[in-house]
C-alpha positions in Angstrom: 11.9 7.5 -12.8 8.8 9.4 -11.6 5.5 8.5 -13.1 3.8 10.8 -15.6 0.8 11.2 -13.2 1.3 12.3 -9.6 1.6 9.5 -7.1 -1.5 8.9 -5.0 -1.8 7.2 -1.6 -4.8 5.0 -0.8 -4.6 3.2 2.5 -6.6 1.3 5.1 -5.4 1.0 8.7 -6.1 -2.3 10.3 -6.1 -2.8 14.1 -4.6 -6.1 15.1 -5.8 -7.1 18.6 -4.0 -10.4 18.8 -7.1 -12.6 18.8 -6.6 -16.1 17.5 -7.2 -16.5 13.8 -7.3 -12.7 13.3 -5.5 -11.5 10.1 -2.6 -9.2 10.5 -2.4 -8.1 6.9 -4.6 -7.5 3.9 -5.9 -10.6 2.3 -8.3 -11.8 -0.4 -11.4 -10.3 1.3 -9.7 -6.9 1.1 -9.6 -6.7 -2.7 -12.4 -4.2 -2.3 -9.7 -1.7 -1.3 -8.3 -1.9 -4.8 -11.8 -1.7 -6.3 -12.4 1.4 -4.3 -9.1 3.0 -5.2 -9.9 2.4 -8.9 -13.3 4.0 -8.5 -11.7 7.0 -6.7 -8.9 7.5 -9.1 -10.8 6.6 -12.3 -7.5 5.2 -13.7 -5.7 1.9 -14.1 -3.8 0.7 -11.0 -0.3 -0.8 -10.8 0.0 -2.6 -7.4 3.5 -3.6 -6.2 3.2 -6.5 -3.8 5.7 -8.3 -1.7 5.4 -12.1 -1.6 3.1 -12.3 1.4 1.3 -15.6 1.2 -2.1 -13.9 0.6 -0.7 -11.9 -2.3 0.4 -14.9 -4.2 -2.4 -17.3 -3.2 -4.5 -19.0 -5.9 -7.6 -17.2 -4.6 -5.9 -13.8 -5.0 -4.6 -14.6 -8.5 -8.2 -15.6 -9.4 -9.6 -12.3 -7.9 -7.0 -10.2 -9.8 -7.7 -12.0 -13.1 -11.5 -11.7 -12.8 -13.3 -10.1 -15.7 -13.8 -6.5 -15.1 -10.4 -6.0 -13.4 -8.4 -5.3 -16.6 -7.5 -2.0 -15.0 -5.4 -3.8 -12.4 -1.8 -4.8 -12.9 0.0 -6.6 -10.1 3.8 -6.6 -10.0 5.4 -9.0 -7.5 8.7 -8.0 -5.8 11.5 -10.6 -5.5 11.8 -12.4 -2.2 13.0 -10.0 0.5 14.1 -6.6 -1.0 12.9 -3.8 1.2 14.9 -1.3 -0.9 12.5 -2.0 -3.8 9.3 -1.6 -1.8 8.1 2.1 -1.7 6.1 1.4 1.4 9.3 1.0 3.4 10.1 4.6 2.7 6.6 5.7 3.5 6.7 4.0 6.9 10.2 5.3 7.7 8.8 8.8 7.0 5.7 8.3 9.1 7.6 6.8 12.0 9.7 9.9 12.5 6.9 11.8 14.3 5.8 9.1 16.8 9.3 8.2 17.7 9.1 9.7 21.2 5.3 9.3 21.6 4.2 7.4 24.7 0.6 6.7 23.7 -1.8 6.0 26.5 -4.1 4.1 24.2 -4.0 2.4 20.8 -6.6 4.9 19.6 -4.2 7.7 20.3 -1.5 6.1 18.1 -4.2 5.4 15.4 -5.2 9.0 15.4 -1.6 10.1 14.9 -1.0 7.6 12.1 -4.3 8.6 10.3 -3.3 12.3 10.6 0.2 11.6 9.1 -1.2 9.4 6.3 -3.9 11.9 5.4 -1.3 14.7 5.2 0.8 12.6 2.8 -2.1 12.0 0.5 -1.6 15.6 -0.8 2.2 15.6 -0.9 2.6 14.1 -4.4 6.3 15.0 -4.6 7.1 13.1 -1.4 5.0 10.1 -2.5 6.8 10.3 -5.9 10.1 10.3 -4.0 9.2 7.0 -2.3 8.6 5.5 -5.7 11.7 7.1 -7.3 13.8 5.9 -4.4 13.3 2.3 -5.5 14.7 2.9 -8.9 11.8 1.0 -10.4 9.9 2.3 -13.5 6.1 2.3 -13.4 5.3 1.4 -16.9 2.6 -1.2 -17.2 4.2 -4.5 -18.1 2.9 -6.3 -21.2 
């Protein structure tokens, strides 16, 4: 079921250099991304997260429950179910163009990914399709 409002895409690319102790994923310090998305959209957010350790940590639960974040609803997916994760469809779509790319530098690949993600920000029907493909409804849970 598609949401009443058009789907929107807010993203942040992160370069992982392989340095020891460097995060490979978004974590507690990155909750500002959600704050920024809320400011941009001026609407409540429903975030669908997998069960990455930083998503279910005590610190993250505290940050989500903070006063002033009543606009944020977090829904956790079951263990490993990529078919319920709309991001899997997004990445499958994005990976089609660089399939035969032989990037000479990481920055070249980053540029391509940024271009593809930016183009998708304005393709609400495609984004809605990624959400609809999961079969999940996007009603705020009580």
